[in-house]
N, C-alpha and C positions, 0 to 999 in steps of 0.2 A: 560492230554490233550497235554502237551508239548511233551511227548514221542511219541504221535501219529503224531504230527507235524514233529518231527525228522524222524520218519519212512517214512512219506510222502515225505520229502525232499530227503531222501536216495533213495526212489523209483524214484523220478524225476531225480536225479543224474544218476542212472543206465539207465533210459530211454533215457536221453540225450546222454550218452556215446554210447548206442546202435544205436541211430539215426545217430550220428556223424560217428561211425564206418561204418555203412551201406553206408552213403553218401560218405565217403572217399574211400571205396572199389569200389563203382560205378564209382567215378571219375578216380581211378587208372585203372580200367578195360577199361573205355572209352579211356583213354590216350594210353594204350597199343594197344587197338583196332584201334586207329587212325594211329599208326605206321604201324601196319599190313595191314590196308586198303590201305594206300598210297604206301606201298612198293610192294603190291601184286595185289590189285584190281583196283586201280585208273586209270590204263591204259585202262581198258575196261568198268568200271562202275563209274557212278557219285553217290555221296551220296544223291543227290537230285532227282527230277523227270526227269532230263535231260537224254536222251538216247544217249549213246556213242556206243561202239561196242556191248555192252549188255544193258539190261534195267537199268533205274535208280532204286536205292535201297531204296528210301524214302518209309517208311511204310512197309518194308519187314517183320518186326516182327508181323505186323497185318495181312499180306496176307498169311503167311505160319507159321505153328508151328515150334518151335525150333528143334524138332526131324527131321523134313523134311529138314530143312536148313542144319543141320549137315551132314545128308546123302548126300545131294546135293553137298556140298563143298568137302566132302571126295571123292566122286565118282559120278559125274553127269551122266556119260554114263550108269552106273548101274541103276540109278533111271529112266533114259529114257527107258532102256531095260526092266525094270519091268512093263512097260505099264502105268505108272503114267500119267494121263491126263494132269495135270498142266505142268509137265516137258516136255511132248511131244509138247504141244501147244507152250510153250516157245521156244523149240528147232526149231520148224518149223517157228515160227514168225521171228526168227533171222537167217534165211537162213541156218539152220543146222550147225551153227558155234559152234564147240566143245569148251566148257569151260575147262580151265586147272584145273585138280583135285588138291586138297591140302590135301592129306591123313595124313600129319604130324601135321595139326592144331588140337589142342585139343578142346573139347567142350567149355571150358572156354575162349579160344582164339577167337572162333567164336562168342560167346556171347559178348566178348569185342568189336568185330567189329560192331555187331548190336547195342551195347550201344553207340558207337561213332556215328553211322549213325543216331540214334534217337536223340542224344544230338546235333549233328550238325544241324539237321532240327528244333530243338527247339530254337536254337540260332538265333539272329538277322542276317539278310542277310549280307554277306561279301561285302565290297566295290568292284566295278567293277575292273577287271584286267586291267592292262595297265598303271598304275601310273608310272611317270617318275622315274628313278633310281637316285642314288646319282650323284652329279655333275661330278665326275671323271669317270662315266660310269661303275664302278665296279659292278659286280653282288652281290646283297645282298639278303638274304633270305626274301621272301615275308611273310607278317604277316598272320599267319594262325588263322582265327577268332575262329574256333572250338577248336584248340589246346589251344589258349589263354583262352577261356572260361573254359576249363577243369582245367587249372592252377589256375584261379581265384576261381573256385568252390572249389577246394581242399584247397587252402589257406584260403578261407572264412570259410569253415567248421572247420578247425583247430583253427582259431582265435576264432570263436564262442564257440567251445568246451572249450578252455582255459578260456574264460571270464565266461562262465556258471559254470565251475568248481570252479573258484575263488568266484563267487557270492554265490554258494550253500554252499561251505565250510564256508564262512562268516556267512551265515544264520544258519547253523548247530552249529557253535561255539557260536553264539549269543543265540540261543535257549537253548544250553547246560548251559550257564551261568545263564539264567533265571531260569532254573529248580533248580540250585544250591542255588541261592539267590534271590527268587522272590521279596522280599521287596526292596532290593537295585536296582534291575533291573527296578522296577516300577518308580523310581525317574528319570530315564534317558529315553528320547524318543527312540522308537525302531530304527528309521532311524539313529539316532546319534550313537547308539550302533553298528549298521551294518557298518556305516562309520568308526568307530574306529577299528572294526575288519578287514575291508578291508585294512586300513593303516598298521595294525599289520601283515596281510598276505603279504603285499607288502614289508615289511621289513624282512620277513622270508627268511633265506638263502636258504632253500630248494626250495621255490617258485622261487627265483631269478635264482637258478641253472637250474630249469626246463624250465624257459623262455629262458635262454641262450642256453640250449641244443636244444630246439625247433627252435630257430633262426638259430643255426648252421646247423641243419638238413635241414631246408628250404633253407638256403644259399648254402649248399652242393648240394642239388637237382638241384637248379637253375644253379649252375656252371656246373654240369654234363650234364644237358640238353643243355646248351649253347655249351659245348664242342662237344657233339654229332651232333649239328647242324652246325658245322663249315664245310664249303664247300658244304652244301646241299642247292640248290637254287630252290627247288620245288615251283612252283607257280610264278616264276620270269617271268615277262612280260614287258620288257623294251620298251620305246618309240623309234621307229626307225626314222632315218633322213628323210625317205620317207614313207608315210603311205600306205604300201602295204597290201592289203587284201587277205589273203589265202582263206578266205571264198568265195570271188569272183572268184579268179583264179583257185584254186584247187577244190572248191566246185561247184559253178555255171557253170564254163566253163570246169571243169574236166580236167585241164591241168596236165599231169603226173608229179610227183615230179622230175623225171629224166630230164625233159626238162630244168629246171632251175638249179637244183642241179646235175650237170652232172656226178659226180663220185659216186652217191649213189648205183649203181649196179655194178660198175667196179673198184672202187678205195677204198682206206683206208678211205677217208673222203667224205662227201656229197658235198663239194664245195659251197662256197657262190657265187651266180651268178654275173657275170660282167654286166656292163651297156650295153654292146653290145647285150647280150641275151634279155634284156628288149626292146632294139630297134628293134629286129626282128618283134615285133608287133607294138610298139609305135612310129615307124617312120611314121605311118599312122593313128593309133588309138588314139583318145583323146589327140592329141598333145597340145591342148589349156589348159589342166588341169594344175593347179599350181604344183601338185605333179610330173607330167610328165616333166614339165619344169625344175625341179631339176635334172633330168637325163640329159637333154640337157646341162645344166650348167656344170655338172660334165664332160661331154664329151668335151665341148668347152675348159675347163680349164685343160683337160688331168689329172683329179684327180679321184681317186677311190671313190665310195660311201662308207661312213663310217658306214656300217651296224653294229649294236650291236649284238654280239653273244649271243644266248639264251642258247643253250645246250653246255656245256663245261666240258669235263672230265679232271682230273689232268694229268700232263705230265707223271706221273709214271704209268699210265694205258694205255695199248695198246688196241685199238678197231678198227676193220676193218669192214667198212660198207658192202662191197661186200660179205664178209664171212657170214654175217647175212642175207642180203637181197637176194643175188643171190644164194649162196650155201644153206643157211639155209631156204630160202623161206619165211622169215618173212616179214610182211607188216610194213610199216613205222609207222602205228598207234600202233603197239605193244609197241614201246618205246616212241613215240612222242604224242600219243593220236590222236584224230580225228582232224588233222590239217585243213581238209577241212571245218570244222565248226568254225574255229577260225578267228575272225576279227583281233585280236592282238594275235600273237603266244606267248604261255607261256610254261614253262617246266612243263609237267604234271606228269612225273615220278621222283622219287628221284634220280635215277642213282647212287645209292650207291653200294658199293661192295656187300653187302648183297642182294640187289635187283637183281643184275646180277647173283649171285650164285644161288638164288632161281629159277631164270629163267632157268639156266643150269640144275638144279635138276629136273625140271618139264617138260621141253620141249623135245618132241620126235625128234630124228634125222630125217631129211628129206632125207631118203634113197631111196625113190621110184624113179626108173629110173636112179639111179646113181650107176654104177658098182663099183665105188670106195669103197662103203660101203658093197658090197655083202658079202665079207668074214667076215667082222666085225659083220654083222647082223647074219650070220650063226653061228659064235662062240658064240655070246651073247645068241642066242635062245637055245643053248644046255644046258645052266645053268640057264636060267631065262625065266619066262613066261610073263614078262612085256616088253613093247616096249623099244628099244634102246634109251637111253636118252643122252643128251649132256654130262652129268657127266660121262657116261660110256666110252667116247672117249677122256677123258682128260680135260673135261670142268671145273674141279675143281682144276687143277694143277696151282700152283702159277705162274710158268714160262709162262703160256699161255697168261697172261695179264700183268705180271710184268717181263720184260726182261732186 
């Protein structure tokens, strides 16, 4: 009878290890998928129902089979050209906006992105953006609820696995002693024997070493994750000195970005608007508003408005707005997300070097109607059947961005 119990315990141990391994793998896939999603997809897609440049991706794993999703991510134009009804309906619904293909993504990476989307929708809703930053106004990484959930899930599974292993080893040890000396074991209550075995295991040097190694691994992972997060402010949405609504101005009234950010098409930077630009309208519109009165106060005191910068690249990186918006023909939402729908502006993209490099690898050069590129396109087309990408004209050279 006891041998059967030991066999059952061993089965439960194996089953627990299997479940823990599966759960850990799922958590790791979702964590990797989160990074891929935020670096490549978040500028155009939300992981919820919200429609940005493209459709919200909540429930995508239920709407389409994984084989279809993989083909679509690898080459959306090929799926559309094949006559697929769902793909063509989607293409037409979003004004025939071409999605960037990601042929280098493996099937496991795409599954990881889907796992992140499913996990983020299963998590409690994140708090509303716009929380005030630290008192010194320094940009701090916003809490990522889904990312935190993945970390907690992974840590929880590891802790449960260790506790179950210890408990099962104690039970196996107790049952083994019972089979060796049933008479002596009968004199001691079962729970007391299990408790004694647990204490014995706790004093075991191998168990202590295992717990120490596990703690070091978790601590090392937390340190590496924190190091990778240095300087990444994705989700940052500071409170501004004047509650300016981009949703109202850029969305409802459709004021072009260039009207306020005057250098966005012609200069290196987008320029923070001066109070004089605000007064072009507000010298007559809503003058009684408390927020507009703050502009009048700044002008009367001859003081600039202390706007809090949201998007900020490190000084070691060179970025030219006009090169991307004017020459490249990119829309502001490619990097900033749909600003016209934001009441409080937040940093939607990670703006990391990897994020920029991926864009250079995948973006076609806007060569149409620009004679500057005619010779380059001609030379490129002799050796390649793929469109001329930014990486083909030096977009991956270090000196282009780090001078």
